[in-house]
C-alpha positions as CSV (number, residue, x, y, z in Angstrom):
1,M,103.8,117.2,89.4
2,R,106.3,117.4,86.6
3,T,109.0,120.1,87.0
4,L,108.7,122.8,84.4
5,F,111.9,124.3,83.0
6,I,111.8,127.5,81.1
7,I,114.8,128.5,79.0
8,S,115.3,132.1,78.3
9,F,118.0,133.3,76.0
10,L,118.9,136.9,76.8
11,A,121.6,138.9,75.2
12,Y,123.3,141.1,77.7
13,A,123.0,144.1,75.6
14,I,119.2,144.3,75.7
15,V,119.0,143.8,79.5
16,A,119.3,147.3,80.9
17,R,119.0,146.3,84.5
18,A,122.0,144.0,84.0
19,Q,124.1,146.7,82.4
20,D,123.4,148.9,85.5
21,S,125.2,146.4,87.7
22,L,128.3,146.1,85.6
23,I,131.6,147.8,86.4
24,V,134.7,147.3,84.2
25,S,138.0,148.6,85.3
26,A,140.5,150.5,83.1
27,P,143.2,148.4,81.4
28,I,145.4,146.6,84.1
29,D,149.1,146.2,83.6
30,I,149.8,142.5,84.2
31,S,151.7,139.9,82.2
32,S,149.8,137.3,80.0
33,K,152.0,134.7,81.7
34,G,151.3,133.3,85.1
35,W,148.0,133.0,87.1
36,T,145.6,135.5,88.6
37,K,143.3,135.2,91.6
38,L,140.9,137.9,92.9
39,L,139.5,138.5,96.4
40,Q,136.6,140.8,97.3
41,V,136.8,142.0,100.9
42,Q,134.5,143.8,103.3
43,G,134.5,147.5,102.7
44,G,134.2,147.1,98.9
45,N,137.9,146.8,97.8
46,T,139.0,144.0,95.4
47,L,142.6,142.6,95.5
48,L,144.2,141.1,92.4
49,F,147.0,138.5,93.0
50,H,149.1,137.8,90.0
51,F,151.6,135.0,90.3
52,E,154.7,134.8,88.1
53,V,157.9,132.7,88.3
54,P,160.2,132.5,89.8
55,R,159.0,134.2,93.1
56,R,157.1,137.2,92.0
57,I,153.7,138.2,93.4
58,L,152.0,141.4,92.1
59,V,149.1,142.7,94.3
60,K,146.8,145.4,93.1
61,V,144.0,147.0,95.0
62,F,140.8,148.3,93.5
63,D,138.0,150.4,95.2
64,K,134.3,149.7,95.0
65,E,134.1,151.9,91.9
66,G,136.6,149.8,90.1
67,K,139.5,152.2,90.3
68,E,143.0,150.9,91.0
69,I,144.2,152.6,94.1
70,S,147.4,150.7,94.8
71,S,149.9,148.3,93.2
72,K,152.8,146.4,95.0
73,Q,155.1,144.0,93.5
74,H,156.7,141.5,95.9
75,D,159.9,139.9,94.9
76,D,160.8,139.1,98.5
77,I,158.9,135.9,99.0
78,D,160.7,133.4,101.3
79,A,164.0,132.5,99.6
80,K,163.7,129.0,100.7
81,L,161.0,128.4,98.2
82,S,162.5,126.7,95.1
83,G,160.2,128.9,92.9
84,L,156.5,129.5,92.5
85,S,156.5,127.3,89.4
86,H,156.6,124.4,91.8
87,A,154.3,125.9,94.5
88,R,150.7,124.9,95.3
89,Y,148.0,127.5,96.0
90,I,146.2,126.3,99.2
91,G,143.8,129.2,99.8
92,L,143.2,133.0,99.8
93,Y,140.8,134.4,102.5
94,E,139.9,137.7,104.2
95,I,140.8,137.1,107.9
96,N,140.5,139.9,110.4
97,G,140.5,142.6,107.8
98,E,143.5,141.4,106.0
99,A,144.1,139.3,102.8
100,V,145.7,135.9,103.9
101,L,147.4,133.8,101.3
102,F,148.5,130.1,101.8
103,I,150.9,128.5,99.5
104,Q,153.1,125.4,99.7
105,D,156.3,124.4,98.1
106,K,158.6,122.5,100.4
107,D,157.0,124.3,103.4
108,V,153.7,126.0,103.9
109,L,153.8,129.8,104.0
110,R,151.1,132.1,105.3
111,L,151.4,135.7,103.8
112,R,149.3,138.5,105.2
113,F,148.6,141.6,103.0
114,S,146.9,144.9,103.7
115,V,143.5,145.1,102.0
116,A,144.0,148.9,101.5
117,T,147.5,148.9,99.8
118,G,148.4,145.4,99.0
119,G,151.6,145.6,101.0
120,L,153.0,142.5,102.7
121,I,152.4,142.6,106.4
122,E,154.1,139.3,107.3
123,Q,155.3,136.0,105.9
124,V,155.4,133.1,108.2
125,R,156.4,129.4,107.8
126,V,153.5,127.6,109.5
127,V,154.4,124.1,108.5
128,N,158.0,122.8,108.0
129,T,158.3,119.7,105.9
130,D,162.0,119.1,106.1
131,K,161.5,116.1,108.3
132,Q,158.2,115.2,106.7
133,P,158.6,115.0,103.0
134,H,155.4,113.0,102.4
135,M,153.0,115.5,103.5
136,Q,149.8,116.9,102.1
137,T,148.4,120.2,103.6
138,F,145.0,121.7,103.4
139,V,143.5,125.0,104.7
140,F,139.9,125.6,105.5
141,K,137.9,128.8,106.4
142,G,134.1,128.5,106.6
143,V,132.0,131.7,105.8
144,Q,130.6,131.4,109.4
145,Q,134.0,131.2,110.9
146,D,136.3,134.0,112.1
147,G,139.5,131.9,112.2
148,Y,140.5,128.9,110.1
149,R,141.8,125.4,110.3
150,L,144.9,123.7,108.8
151,L,145.1,120.0,108.2
152,T,148.2,118.0,107.5
153,Y,148.4,114.3,106.4
154,V,151.8,112.6,106.7
155,H,152.7,109.2,105.4
156,N,155.6,107.7,107.1
157,S,156.3,104.7,104.9
158,N,159.4,103.6,107.0
159,Q,157.1,103.0,110.0
160,D,154.0,101.9,108.1
161,S,152.0,104.7,109.8
162,V,150.1,107.8,108.9
163,S,149.0,110.8,110.8
164,V,146.3,113.5,110.5
165,T,146.7,116.6,112.4
166,I,144.1,119.5,112.6
167,Y,145.3,122.9,113.8
168,T,142.6,125.4,114.8
169,Y,143.6,129.2,114.6
170,D,141.7,132.2,115.7
171,D,141.5,135.3,113.5
172,K,144.7,136.7,115.1
173,H,146.5,133.6,113.8
174,I,147.0,132.2,117.3
175,L,146.9,128.5,117.5
176,K,144.1,127.6,119.9
177,Q,143.9,123.7,119.4
178,Q,145.8,120.9,117.9
179,Q,144.2,117.5,117.4
180,A,146.1,114.5,116.0
181,L,145.1,111.1,114.8
182,K,147.9,108.5,114.2
183,L,147.4,105.2,112.6
184,D,150.0,102.3,112.6
185,Y,148.7,100.2,109.8
186,H,151.5,97.5,109.6
187,N,149.2,94.6,110.8
188,L,146.2,96.0,109.3
189,Y,146.7,97.2,105.7
190,T,149.2,96.8,102.9
191,Y,149.1,100.6,102.3
192,M,147.1,103.7,103.1
193,A,146.3,106.9,101.2
194,C,144.5,110.2,101.9
195,I,141.7,110.5,99.5
196,S,140.5,114.0,100.3
197,A,140.2,116.6,103.1
198,I,137.3,119.1,102.7
199,G,136.0,122.0,104.8
200,G,132.4,123.0,105.3
201,S,130.7,126.4,105.4
202,D,130.4,126.2,109.2
203,G,134.1,125.6,109.6
204,S,133.8,121.9,110.0
205,V,136.3,119.5,108.4
206,M,135.9,116.1,106.8
207,F,138.8,113.9,105.7
208,I,138.7,110.4,104.2
209,L,141.5,107.9,104.3
210,E,141.7,104.6,102.5
211,G,143.3,101.4,103.8
212,R,143.9,98.4,101.5
213,E,144.8,94.9,102.5
214,V,146.0,93.2,99.3
215,V,145.8,89.3,99.3
216,G,146.6,87.8,96.0
217,G,144.8,89.7,93.3
218,D,142.1,91.2,95.7
219,A,141.9,93.9,98.2
220,N,139.9,94.3,101.3
221,V,139.3,98.0,101.6
222,T,138.4,100.1,104.6
223,M,137.4,103.8,104.5
224,I,138.2,105.9,107.5
225,L,136.0,108.9,107.9
226,G,137.2,111.7,110.1
227,Y,135.0,114.7,111.1
228,M,135.6,117.7,113.2
229,P,132.5,119.9,113.7
230,G,132.7,123.7,113.3
231,Y,131.6,124.3,116.8
232,S,134.1,122.1,118.7
233,N,137.4,120.5,118.5
234,Q,136.2,117.0,119.0
235,L,137.5,114.6,116.3
236,I,135.1,111.9,115.4
237,T,136.2,108.8,113.3
238,K,134.4,105.9,111.8
239,N,135.7,102.8,109.8
240,V,133.6,101.6,107.0
241,K,134.2,98.3,105.2
242,L,133.8,98.7,101.5
243,P,133.0,95.9,98.9
244,L,136.0,93.8,97.8
245,N,138.3,95.6,95.4
246,T,136.6,99.0,95.7
247,R,138.9,101.9,94.9
248,L,138.1,105.4,96.3
249,I,138.8,107.9,93.7
250,N,137.4,111.2,95.2
251,S,134.9,112.7,97.5
252,Y,132.9,115.8,97.9
253,Y,131.5,117.2,101.3
254,K,129.0,119.8,102.4
255,N,127.4,120.3,105.8
256,N,123.7,120.5,105.9
257,S,122.8,123.2,108.4
258,F,119.1,122.7,107.8
259,S,118.9,119.2,109.2
260,N,122.3,119.1,111.0
261,N,123.5,116.3,108.8
262,L,126.5,115.7,106.7
263,N,126.3,115.3,102.8
264,L,129.2,113.2,101.4
265,I,129.5,112.1,97.8
266,L,131.9,109.3,97.1
267,E,133.4,108.4,93.6
268,T,134.5,104.9,93.5
269,D,135.3,102.1,91.0
270,N,136.4,98.5,91.0
271,A,140.0,97.7,90.4
272,L,142.3,94.5,90.6
273,Y,145.3,94.5,92.9
274,G,148.5,92.6,93.5
275,E,149.6,90.6,90.6
276,N,146.8,92.1,88.4
277,S,147.4,95.7,89.6
278,I,148.7,97.1,86.4
279,A,145.7,95.9,84.5
280,G,143.3,96.9,87.1
281,M,144.6,100.4,87.8
282,D,145.0,101.3,84.3
283,K,141.5,100.2,83.4
284,Q,139.3,103.2,82.6
285,N,136.0,102.7,84.4
286,D,132.7,104.4,84.7
287,Y,133.2,105.5,88.2
288,T,130.3,105.0,90.6
289,K,129.1,108.2,92.5
290,T,126.9,107.8,95.7
291,L,125.5,110.4,98.0
292,H,125.8,109.4,101.7
293,I,123.9,111.3,104.5
294,L,125.3,111.0,107.9
295,P,124.5,112.5,111.3
296,Q,127.3,114.5,112.9
297,D,128.2,111.7,115.3
298,L,128.7,109.5,112.1
299,S,126.6,106.7,113.7
300,T,124.6,105.8,110.6
301,I,124.9,106.2,106.9
302,K,122.1,106.5,104.4
303,S,123.2,106.0,100.8
304,V,121.5,107.2,97.6
305,N,122.7,106.2,94.1
306,F,122.6,108.9,91.4
307,N,120.3,107.7,88.7
308,F,119.5,111.0,86.9
309,V,115.8,110.0,86.5
310,K,114.7,113.7,86.2
311,A,117.5,114.6,83.9
312,N,116.9,111.7,81.6
313,E,113.1,112.6,81.6
314,Y,114.2,116.1,80.6
315,I,116.2,114.7,77.8
316,R,113.4,112.6,76.4
317,E,111.1,115.7,76.4
318,K,113.5,118.3,75.1
319,Y,115.9,116.2,73.0
320,P,114.2,112.9,71.9
321,N,117.0,112.0,69.6
322,E,119.5,112.1,72.3
323,G,120.4,109.0,74.4
324,K,120.5,108.6,78.2
325,L,123.3,110.2,80.2
326,R,126.6,108.2,80.1
327,K,129.7,108.2,82.3
328,Y,130.2,111.6,83.8
329,K,132.4,113.7,86.2
330,I,131.4,115.9,89.0
331,F,132.4,119.6,88.8
332,G,130.3,121.2,91.4
333,F,128.4,120.3,94.6
334,N,126.6,122.4,97.1
335,T,124.0,122.2,99.9
336,D,122.0,125.4,100.7
337,D,120.6,126.7,103.9
338,V,117.3,124.9,103.4
339,G,118.9,121.5,102.7
340,L,118.7,121.5,98.9
341,S,121.8,119.9,97.3
342,T,122.7,120.8,93.7
343,I,125.2,118.7,91.8
344,I,126.7,119.8,88.5
345,T,128.2,117.1,86.3
346,Q,129.4,116.7,82.8
347,E,129.7,113.6,80.6
348,H,133.3,112.7,80.1
349,S,134.7,112.2,76.7
350,S,138.1,112.6,75.1
351,T,137.3,111.5,71.6
352,I,137.7,114.9,69.9
353,D,140.6,116.0,67.9
354,I,142.1,118.8,70.0
355,S,144.7,119.6,67.5
356,R,142.0,120.9,65.2
357,M,140.8,123.3,67.8
358,M,143.9,124.8,69.3
359,S,147.5,124.3,70.1
360,I,148.5,124.7,73.8
361,G,151.6,122.8,74.0
362,T,150.7,120.5,76.9
363,E,148.8,117.3,77.7
364,T,145.1,118.0,78.2
365,N,142.1,116.2,79.6
366,V,138.8,117.2,78.1
367,S,135.2,116.7,79.0
368,T,132.9,117.4,76.0
369,G,129.7,115.9,77.0
370,R,126.3,117.2,78.2
371,I,126.3,119.3,81.4
372,V,123.6,118.3,83.8
373,I,122.4,120.1,87.0
374,T,120.6,117.9,89.4
375,K,118.8,118.9,92.7
376,Y,118.2,116.5,95.7
377,G,116.0,117.2,98.6
378,D,117.1,117.1,102.3
379,N,116.5,113.3,102.5
380,G,118.4,112.5,99.3
381,N,115.4,112.2,96.9
382,E,115.9,113.5,93.4
383,I,113.6,116.4,92.8
384,A,114.7,118.1,89.6
385,G,117.1,117.7,86.6
386,V,118.1,119.9,83.7
387,V,120.5,119.4,80.8
388,L,122.2,122.6,79.3
389,P,121.0,123.2,75.7
390,E,124.7,123.5,74.5
391,I,127.9,121.6,74.9
392,I,130.6,123.5,76.6
393,P,134.1,122.0,76.3
394,N,136.0,121.7,79.6
395,F,139.8,121.5,79.0
396,T,142.0,120.6,82.0
397,P,145.7,120.7,81.4
398,Q,147.5,117.9,83.1
399,E,149.2,120.5,85.4
400,L,145.9,121.5,86.7
401,S,144.5,117.9,87.0
402,K,147.2,117.0,89.4
403,G,145.7,119.3,91.9
404,E,142.8,121.8,91.7
405,H,145.0,124.6,93.2
406,A,148.2,124.0,91.3
407,L,149.9,127.2,90.4
408,V,150.4,126.6,86.7
409,L,153.0,129.4,86.5
410,G,155.0,130.0,83.5
411,K,152.0,128.8,81.4
412,S,149.8,131.3,79.4
413,T,146.7,132.2,81.3
414,D,144.9,131.3,78.1
415,L,144.8,127.7,79.3
416,S,141.9,128.6,81.6
417,M,139.8,130.2,78.7
418,Y,138.6,126.8,77.7
419,R,137.0,125.8,81.0
420,W,133.8,126.5,82.7
421,Q,133.4,127.3,86.4
422,P,130.3,126.6,88.6
423,L,129.2,129.1,91.3
424,F,126.5,128.7,93.9
425,G,124.5,131.7,95.3
426,K,121.8,131.8,97.8
427,K,119.0,131.3,95.3
428,S,120.7,130.2,92.1
429,C,123.6,128.2,90.7
430,Y,125.7,129.6,87.8
431,I,128.1,128.4,85.2
432,L,130.7,130.8,83.9
433,Y,132.2,130.2,80.5
434,N,133.2,131.6,77.2
435,T,131.0,131.0,74.2
436,D,131.1,131.6,70.5
437,S,129.4,134.5,68.9
438,S,126.1,132.5,68.4
439,L,125.9,132.1,72.2
440,G,127.3,128.5,72.0
441,L,126.7,125.2,70.4
442,S,123.4,123.3,70.1
443,I,123.5,120.1,71.9
444,S,123.6,118.1,68.6
445,R,126.5,120.1,67.0
446,S,130.1,118.6,67.0
447,V,132.5,120.2,69.4
448,N,135.0,120.2,66.5
449,D,132.9,123.0,65.0
450,V,133.8,125.5,67.7
451,S,136.0,128.5,66.7
452,F,138.0,129.6,69.6
453,K,139.1,132.8,67.8
454,K,136.1,134.6,69.0
455,L,134.9,133.7,72.4
456,Y,132.5,135.9,74.5
457,A,132.0,135.9,78.3
458,A,128.6,134.4,79.3
459,Y,126.9,132.6,82.2
460,Y,124.0,130.3,82.9
461,A,121.7,130.7,85.9
462,L,119.3,128.0,87.3
463,N,117.2,129.7,90.1
464,N,115.3,128.1,92.9
465,K,112.2,128.0,90.6
466,D,114.1,125.9,88.2
467,V,114.2,128.7,85.5
468,L,117.2,128.4,83.3
469,T,118.5,131.5,81.8
470,R,121.7,132.3,79.7
471,R,123.3,135.7,79.3
472,Y,126.3,137.5,78.2
473,L,128.3,138.8,81.0
474,L,129.4,142.0,79.1
475,P,127.9,143.8,76.2
476,V,128.6,142.2,72.9
477,S,129.8,144.4,69.9
478,D,131.4,143.8,66.5
479,T,134.5,145.6,67.5
480,V,135.4,144.4,71.0
481,I,135.5,140.8,72.2
482,S,135.3,140.3,76.0
483,Q,136.4,137.0,77.5
484,L,136.6,135.9,81.0
485,Y,139.1,133.7,83.0
486,P,136.9,131.2,84.8
487,D,139.5,130.3,87.5
488,S,140.3,133.9,88.6
489,E,137.0,134.7,90.0
490,S,135.8,135.9,93.5
491,F,132.2,135.4,94.2
492,D,130.2,136.9,97.0
493,Y,127.4,134.4,97.3
494,R,125.4,136.5,99.8
495,Q,125.0,139.4,97.2
496,N,125.5,137.3,94.0
497,K,128.3,139.7,93.2
498,L,131.0,138.4,90.9
499,A,134.6,139.9,90.3
500,V,136.4,138.2,87.5
501,L,139.5,139.0,85.3
502,I,138.6,139.5,81.7
503,R,140.5,140.1,78.4
504,Q,139.2,142.5,75.8
505,I,140.4,142.3,72.2
506,K,140.0,145.3,69.9
507,D,141.8,145.8,66.7
508,N,144.2,142.9,67.5
509,T,145.2,144.6,70.7
510,E,144.6,142.9,74.0
511,T,144.0,144.5,77.4
512,F,143.1,143.0,80.8
513,H,140.5,144.3,83.2
514,I,138.4,143.3,86.2
515,A,134.7,143.0,85.6
516,W,132.3,143.3,88.6
517,K,128.7,142.2,88.1
518,K,125.7,141.2,90.3
519,L,124.5,138.1,88.6
520,E,120.8,137.7,88.1
521,N,118.8,134.8,89.5
């Protein structure tokens, strides 16, 4: 039976039920420079963290009615940091009734804050990198997990070895378990790299290493999978030989609690090595994305190619003059509690003249193609696909593209205005973005036609019945423009409750606010 998609275009102002769920704070006193992240906590409070160079962290607390009840400015962050402008945001979580922030510069700091006052309770150096300069650090906390896990990857080039260590902490920040994997690769590979480390909603951890043995202009490539379940501290590994000259680019992982399987997406391409490495590595390829389904013991692998059959059928029906989907990037991936996987992708293009659209004073990557939402069943079969009816540009400054959680401090927060953000609820997936006054572009219009002088906060929702809707996040008026910052949000997926930083423009005056809204399915 052919999947039926219904597109509904609803202006926020005419949806009374949506208005009833909206709360907007009074103007907030924060700088337009720096970066802001929100955290909704149990009990109804919301904490705003605003990071500014060189070492300033401003924390504001709002109650469930949207009233600011406390504000603390912290200029006493560990002096050993060279400055937040070089720091990396690792994570922000509620743990044991506190807001816990992890950041890394030279070392990894854990900062605990009161959710009632925003006061700093403790700052601790949990990982020291003085003797391990080539270290990557990741922190994971599953929604079903009281404590958290910290993973470090260390590349010791002098000894031709790498090590992965997983630290398991309880909710009192007591180290309960430490598990390490060390690989001496001198006689195995020419070099090794950590491709990714990802946490699951159940507290599990998946990491992927790549070992390359370069012979002449070719490379024998081995993928090392590492997995630690959420319910135990057993580290399970598996070596997988990949086709000659394969290059691992990225990966995405979700645990499937419905079938007790692991869903892993690998992004790969084919590149030349050795004497041909410059030509091979610089070549822009249409990366291959494959879904792999594994049991928890990693004993077998079932692989499924992404063909976008349903999405291309949708294009032929709705947009007969448009061609098939071309090369694309993955921006969102989720597996829900009934085993349904949703993948959000966008065609990648950098052919537009950015200078005609805005001046941001930094190198920028941009995706300007069609956005596709595809659903896969528990066994990897493609069951639905929809293409959004408008093109939403997705600008990623180079500072952000170097790492998803880079603190682009010292830069204007305007940089995030031109991005869209995927969210996943229990029954729907969402895309947050800012649109022009006509509720965005048609799929056939040129992106160069966009006017970024008037952008309005909006979102798409695709529910579990495959009904696609599009709404304004806040009321639209001729006198006030309301815009959202897509990377500032805190989303409670159990209640579909969003908290996001917004900017309102009235009579050429800008004010910042927090908006809370229960998103509709």
